[in-house]
DRENDO-1510 file (C-alpha; in Angstrom, 1 decimal, always signed):
<recs>
REC; n; res; u; v; w
REC; 1; MET; +0.2; +0.3; +0.0 .
REC; 2; ILE; +1.4; +3.4; -0.9 .
REC; 3; LYS; +0.1; +6.5; +0.9 .
REC; 4; LEU; +0.4; +9.7; -0.6 .
REC; 5; THR; -0.3; +13.3; +0.3 .
REC; 6; PRO; -0.8; +16.4; -2.1 .
REC; 7; THR; +2.5; +17.7; -1.1 .
REC; 8; GLN; +3.9; +14.5; -1.9 .
REC; 9; ILE; +2.8; +14.3; -5.4 .
REC; 10; LYS; +3.6; +18.2; -6.3 .
REC; 11; ASP; +7.2; +17.5; -5.3 .
REC; 12; PHE; +7.3; +14.5; -7.6 .
REC; 13; GLN; +5.9; +16.5; -10.3 .
REC; 14; ILE; +8.6; +19.0; -10.1 .
REC; 15; CYS; +11.5; +16.2; -9.7 .
REC; 16; GLU; +11.3; +12.6; -9.0 .
REC; 17; ARG; +14.4; +12.7; -7.6 .
REC; 18; LEU; +13.3; +15.4; -4.9 .
REC; 19; TYR; +10.4; +12.8; -4.2 .
REC; 20; ASP; +12.7; +10.1; -3.5 .
REC; 21; PHE; +15.2; +12.1; -1.4 .
REC; 22; ARG; +12.4; +13.7; +0.7 .
REC; 23; HIS; +9.6; +11.0; +1.2 .
REC; 24; VAL; +11.2; +8.1; +0.5 .
REC; 25; GLN; +14.8; +8.3; +1.8 .
REC; 26; ASN; +13.7; +10.7; +4.2 .
REC; 27; LEU; +17.2; +12.7; +3.7 .
REC; 28; PRO; +17.9; +15.7; +6.3 .
REC; 29; GLU; +17.6; +19.3; +4.6 .
REC; 30; THR; +18.5; +22.4; +5.8 .
REC; 31; ILE; +15.6; +24.7; +6.3 .
REC; 32; PRO; +16.1; +28.9; +5.9 .
REC; 33; GLY; +15.4; +30.7; +9.1 .
REC; 34; ARG; +13.1; +32.8; +7.2 .
REC; 35; SER; +11.1; +29.9; +6.3 .
REC; 36; VAL; +10.9; +28.5; +9.9 .
REC; 37; ILE; +9.5; +31.6; +11.3 .
REC; 38; SER; +6.8; +32.0; +8.3 .
REC; 39; GLN; +6.0; +28.3; +8.9 .
REC; 40; ARG; +5.8; +28.8; +12.6 .
REC; 41; PHE; +3.6; +31.9; +12.0 .
REC; 42; GLU; +1.1; +30.2; +9.6 .
REC; 43; ASN; +0.6; +27.4; +12.0 .
REC; 44; THR; +0.2; +29.4; +15.1 .
REC; 45; LEU; -2.5; +31.4; +13.2 .
REC; 46; LYS; -4.0; +28.3; +11.9 .
REC; 47; SER; -4.1; +26.9; +15.3 .
REC; 48; VAL; -6.2; +30.2; +16.7 .
REC; 49; VAL; -8.5; +30.0; +13.9 .
REC; 50; HIS; -9.2; +26.4; +14.3 .
REC; 51; PHE; -10.2; +27.2; +18.1 .
REC; 52; PHE; -12.6; +29.8; +16.8 .
REC; 53; PHE; -14.4; +27.2; +14.9 .
REC; 54; TYR; -14.2; +24.3; +17.5 .
REC; 55; LYS; -15.8; +26.8; +19.9 .
REC; 56; LYS; -18.2; +27.9; +17.7 .
REC; 57; GLN; -19.5; +24.4; +16.7 .
REC; 58; GLY; -19.8; +23.9; +20.4 .
REC; 59; GLY; -22.3; +26.7; +20.5 .
REC; 60; ILE; -20.1; +29.5; +21.7 .
REC; 61; THR; -18.3; +32.2; +19.5 .
REC; 62; PRO; -15.2; +33.4; +21.0 .
REC; 63; SER; -14.7; +37.3; +21.2 .
REC; 64; TYR; -11.7; +39.0; +19.1 .
REC; 65; SER; -10.0; +39.7; +22.2 .
REC; 66; SER; -10.0; +36.2; +23.4 .
REC; 67; LEU; -8.4; +35.2; +20.2 .
REC; 68; LEU; -5.8; +38.0; +20.6 .
REC; 69; ASN; -5.1; +36.7; +23.8 .
REC; 70; ARG; -4.7; +33.1; +22.6 .
REC; 71; TRP; -2.4; +34.1; +19.5 .
REC; 72; GLU; -0.2; +36.1; +22.2 .
REC; 73; LYS; +0.1; +33.2; +24.6 .
REC; 74; LEU; +1.3; +30.9; +21.6 .
REC; 75; TRP; +3.1; +33.1; +19.5 .
REC; 76; PHE; +5.4; +35.1; +22.1 .
REC; 77; PRO; +7.9; +32.8; +24.2 .
REC; 78; LYS; +7.5; +32.9; +27.9 .
REC; 79; ASN; +9.1; +36.0; +29.8 .
REC; 80; THR; +9.2; +38.2; +26.4 .
REC; 81; THR; +9.3; +41.9; +27.5 .
REC; 82; ALA; +8.3; +44.8; +25.5 .
REC; 83; TYR; +11.7; +45.6; +25.3 .
REC; 84; ASP; +12.5; +42.2; +23.3 .
REC; 85; ILE; +9.5; +43.0; +20.8 .
REC; 86; ILE; +10.6; +46.4; +20.2 .
REC; 87; HIS; +14.4; +45.6; +19.5 .
REC; 88; GLU; +13.7; +42.4; +17.7 .
REC; 89; GLN; +15.6; +42.4; +14.4 .
REC; 90; HIS; +14.9; +38.8; +12.9 .
REC; 91; GLU; +12.9; +39.1; +9.8 .
REC; 92; SER; +10.8; +36.3; +7.9 .
REC; 93; LEU; +9.1; +36.1; +4.4 .
REC; 94; TYR; +6.1; +38.5; +6.1 .
REC; 95; GLY; +8.1; +40.6; +8.6 .
REC; 96; ASN; +9.3; +40.3; +12.3 .
REC; 97; THR; +7.5; +38.8; +15.4 .
REC; 98; ALA; +5.9; +42.2; +16.0 .
REC; 99; SER; +4.7; +42.7; +12.4 .
REC; 100; LEU; +3.4; +39.7; +12.4 .
REC; 101; THR; +1.6; +40.2; +15.2 .
REC; 102; SER; -0.4; +43.2; +13.6 .
REC; 103; LYS; -1.0; +40.9; +10.6 .
REC; 104; ALA; -2.7; +38.0; +12.5 .
REC; 105; ALA; -4.4; +40.9; +14.6 .
REC; 106; ALA; -6.2; +41.7; +11.4 .
REC; 107; ALA; -6.4; +38.3; +10.4 .
REC; 108; LEU; -8.2; +37.4; +13.3 .
REC; 109; LEU; -10.8; +40.3; +13.3 .
REC; 110; ASP; -11.8; +40.0; +9.5 .
REC; 111; LEU; -12.4; +36.0; +10.9 .
REC; 112; VAL; -14.7; +37.2; +13.9 .
REC; 113; GLU; -16.6; +39.7; +11.3 .
REC; 114; LYS; -17.1; +37.3; +8.6 .
REC; 115; PHE; -17.7; +33.7; +10.5 .
REC; 116; SER; -19.5; +35.0; +13.7 .
REC; 117; ASP; -22.9; +34.6; +11.8 .
REC; 118; LEU; -25.2; +32.2; +13.3 .
REC; 119; ASP; -25.9; +30.9; +9.5 .
REC; 120; VAL; -22.3; +29.7; +9.7 .
REC; 121; ILE; -22.2; +25.9; +10.9 .
REC; 122; PRO; -18.8; +24.2; +11.1 .
REC; 123; ILE; -19.0; +20.7; +10.0 .
REC; 124; GLY; -15.1; +19.6; +9.9 .
REC; 125; ILE; -12.3; +21.4; +11.6 .
REC; 126; ASP; -8.7; +20.3; +10.3 .
REC; 127; SER; -10.3; +16.9; +9.8 .
REC; 128; GLU; -8.1; +14.0; +8.5 .
REC; 129; TYR; -9.2; +12.3; +5.4 .
REC; 130; ILE; -8.1; +9.5; +3.5 .
REC; 131; PHE; -9.4; +7.6; +0.1 .
REC; 132; PRO; -8.3; +4.9; -2.5 .
REC; 133; MET; -7.1; +5.8; -6.1 .
REC; 134; GLY; -6.7; +2.1; -6.8 .
REC; 135; ASN; -3.8; -0.3; -7.2 .
REC; 136; GLY; -2.8; +0.1; -3.7 .
REC; 137; VAL; -2.7; +3.7; -4.1 .
REC; 138; TYR; -4.4; +6.3; -1.2 .
REC; 139; VAL; -4.3; +9.9; -0.9 .
REC; 140; GLU; -4.3; +11.2; +2.8 .
REC; 141; ASP; -4.5; +14.9; +4.0 .
REC; 142; LYS; -6.8; +17.2; +6.0 .
REC; 143; PHE; -9.8; +19.4; +5.4 .
REC; 144; ASP; -8.5; +22.8; +6.9 .
REC; 145; LEU; -12.4; +23.8; +7.2 .
REC; 146; ILE; -15.9; +22.5; +6.2 .
REC; 147; TYR; -19.0; +24.6; +6.7 .
REC; 148; SER; -22.6; +25.2; +5.5 .
REC; 149; SER; -24.0; +28.5; +5.1 .
REC; 150; GLY; -27.6; +28.6; +4.0 .
REC; 151; SER; -27.7; +25.8; +1.2 .
REC; 152; LYS; -24.2; +25.8; +0.4 .
REC; 153; THR; -21.2; +23.4; +1.8 .
REC; 154; PHE; -17.7; +25.4; +1.7 .
REC; 155; VAL; -14.9; +23.1; +1.7 .
REC; 156; ILE; -11.7; +25.1; +2.4 .
REC; 157; LYS; -7.9; +25.4; +2.5 .
REC; 158; TRP; -6.3; +27.9; +4.5 .
REC; 159; ALA; -3.9; +30.2; +2.4 .
REC; 160; PHE; -1.2; +32.6; +2.8 .
REC; 161; ASN; -0.7; +35.4; +0.2 .
REC; 162; HIS; -2.1; +33.2; -2.3 .
REC; 163; ASN; -1.1; +33.7; -5.7 .
REC; 164; LEU; -4.0; +33.4; -8.5 .
REC; 165; LYS; -1.1; +33.1; -11.2 .
REC; 166; ASN; -0.1; +30.0; -9.6 .
REC; 167; GLU; -3.4; +27.9; -9.7 .
REC; 168; PHE; -1.8; +25.1; -11.7 .
REC; 169; MET; +0.5; +24.3; -8.6 .
REC; 170; HIS; -2.7; +23.7; -6.5 .
REC; 171; VAL; -4.4; +21.1; -8.7 .
REC; 172; ALA; -3.5; +17.9; -6.5 .
REC; 173; GLU; -4.3; +19.7; -3.5 .
REC; 174; MET; -7.8; +20.7; -4.7 .
REC; 175; ALA; -8.3; +17.6; -6.9 .
REC; 176; SER; -7.7; +15.7; -3.8 .
REC; 177; MET; -10.3; +17.5; -1.8 .
REC; 178; HIS; -12.7; +17.2; -4.2 .
REC; 179; ARG; -12.3; +13.2; -4.3 .
REC; 180; ALA; -12.2; +12.8; -0.3 .
REC; 181; PHE; -15.2; +15.0; -0.1 .
REC; 182; PHE; -16.9; +12.7; -2.4 .
REC; 183; PHE; -15.9; +9.6; -0.7 .
REC; 184; LYS; -17.0; +10.7; +2.4 .
REC; 185; TYR; -20.2; +12.7; +1.7 .
REC; 186; GLY; -21.3; +11.5; -1.6 .
REC; 187; GLN; -24.1; +13.3; -3.6 .
REC; 188; LYS; -23.6; +16.5; -1.3 .
REC; 189; ILE; -20.8; +17.4; -3.3 .
REC; 190; LYS; -23.5; +19.3; -5.9 .
REC; 191; ASP; -23.9; +21.9; -3.1 .
REC; 192; ALA; -20.0; +22.1; -2.3 .
REC; 193; LYS; -18.0; +25.1; -3.2 .
REC; 194; PHE; -14.0; +24.3; -2.9 .
REC; 195; GLY; -11.3; +26.8; -2.8 .
REC; 196; TYR; -8.9; +28.8; -0.7 .
REC; 197; TYR; -9.2; +31.1; +2.0 .
REC; 198; ASP; -6.5; +33.6; +2.3 .
REC; 199; LEU; -6.2; +34.6; +5.8 .
REC; 200; ILE; -3.5; +37.5; +5.4 .
REC; 201; SER; -4.0; +38.9; +1.6 .
REC; 202; ALA; -5.1; +42.9; +1.6 .
REC; 203; LYS; -8.8; +41.6; +1.0 .
REC; 204; PRO; -9.1; +38.5; +2.9 .
REC; 205; GLY; -11.8; +36.1; +1.3 .
REC; 206; PHE; -12.8; +32.8; -0.3 .
REC; 207; ILE; -11.3; +32.4; -3.4 .
REC; 208; GLU; -13.2; +29.4; -5.4 .
REC; 209; TYR; -11.3; +26.9; -7.6 .
REC; 210; ASN; -13.4; +25.1; -10.0 .
REC; 211; VAL; -12.4; +21.5; -10.1 .
REC; 212; SER; -12.4; +20.2; -13.2 .
REC; 213; GLN; -12.9; +16.6; -14.7 .
REC; 214; GLU; -9.0; +17.3; -16.2 .
REC; 215; ASP; -7.9; +18.1; -12.7 .
REC; 216; LEU; -9.0; +14.5; -11.3 .
REC; 217; ASP; -7.8; +12.6; -14.3 .
REC; 218; ALA; -4.4; +14.4; -13.6 .
REC; 219; LEU; -4.5; +13.2; -9.9 .
REC; 220; SER; -5.1; +9.8; -11.0 .
REC; 221; TYR; -2.3; +9.9; -13.6 .
REC; 222; TRP; +0.3; +11.5; -11.1 .
REC; 223; CYS; -0.8; +8.7; -8.2 .
REC; 224; SER; -0.1; +6.0; -11.2 .
REC; 225; SER; +3.3; +7.2; -11.9 .
REC; 226; ILE; +4.3; +7.6; -8.6 .
REC; 227; ALA; +3.2; +3.9; -7.9 .
REC; 228; SER; +5.0; +2.7; -11.1 .
REC; 229; GLU; +8.3; +4.6; -10.9 .
REC; 230; SER; +11.3; +2.3; -10.0 .
REC; 231; VAL; +14.1; +4.8; -10.4 .
REC; 232; PHE; +13.2; +8.2; -9.6 .
REC; 233; PRO; +15.5; +9.8; -12.3 .
REC; 234; SER; +17.5; +13.1; -11.4 .
REC; 235; ARG; +16.8; +16.3; -13.4 .
REC; 236; ARG; +19.7; +18.1; -12.1 .
REC; 237; GLY; +20.4; +21.5; -13.7 .
REC; 238; LEU; +17.0; +21.1; -16.1 .
REC; 239; THR; +14.6; +22.9; -14.0 .
REC; 240; THR; +14.4; +26.6; -12.0 .
REC; 241; TYR; +13.8; +24.5; -8.6 .
REC; 242; CYS; +17.3; +23.1; -9.0 .
REC; 243; LYS; +18.7; +26.4; -8.0 .
REC; 244; SER; +17.3; +26.3; -4.5 .
REC; 245; CYS; +17.2; +22.4; -4.0 .
REC; 246; PRO; +18.5; +21.3; -0.6 .
REC; 247; PHE; +19.6; +17.9; -2.3 .
REC; 248; ASP; +21.9; +19.3; -4.6 .
REC; 249; LYS; +24.8; +17.5; -3.4 .
REC; 250; PRO; +23.6; +13.9; -3.0 .
REC; 251; CYS; +21.7; +14.6; -6.5 .
REC; 252; ALA; +25.3; +15.1; -7.9 .
REC; 253; LYS; +26.5; +11.9; -6.8 .
REC; 254; TRP; +23.3; +10.0; -7.6 .
REC; 255; ASP; +24.2; +7.3; -10.5 .
REC; 256; LYS; +21.6; +4.7; -10.2 .
REC; 257; TRP; +19.7; +4.8; -13.6 .
REC; 258; SER; +19.4; +1.3; -13.8 .
REC; 259; LYS; +18.0; -0.1; -10.6 .
REC; 260; LYS; +15.2; +1.1; -7.7 .
REC; 261; GLU; +16.8; +2.5; -4.3 .
REC; 262; LYS; +15.7; +1.0; -1.7 .
REC; 263; LYS; +14.2; +3.0; +1.1 .
REC; 264; ALA; +16.5; +3.7; +4.1 .
REC; 265; LYS; +15.7; +2.3; +7.5 .
</recs>
């Protein structure tokens, strides 16, 4: 049995060798400091957002101030002083710790304003899914949020500065959510809308993604390709990703064109 995530599928699309190094051999990789801070910011904000919907699902809608308090407890290390915040210099993709708090505060205010309505009913929050693709291949991931509003159901993936120009990069993600929703809820998919909710853009909101049959066919193709691949060939120097690939050194030494590598234990 092979279990895949949309992220693994996207890595395979970029380069088969990248997929093998990262997800089969699990080689260690260096993550830039800026990426670490940015990822922590996104994870912390999602944690507070999910707290909001869990409480709302239980019949209590948290206030804006309670969300800010929760953010500060999760975001700032213990014993952090005002002096530390003012003189903090480390910058991430979005900014430093203090400026990121401003972004989070704006995002949480928008959340309260748009989702406190009683008409918004959370159905699934950060809920796992898994479904079969055939030939022993399964796709697994999480629904960030499923909620109903009126007669419609919204299936959401949280986004951060979503780039509409790169829609092609999200086929695996959206097609997986579509198949998973149909696998779990069947014909309710007729009233479902799939897409992203950009939490920190200048105009936060739902960005619908219309999943096509071509997207679903593409997901099937890539899952089948991963399952049948035995060499995972290198594309070193042939793609723009190579310039920033964390596995350039082991890739330069790779020469196993004629046989499948075994997963490192």
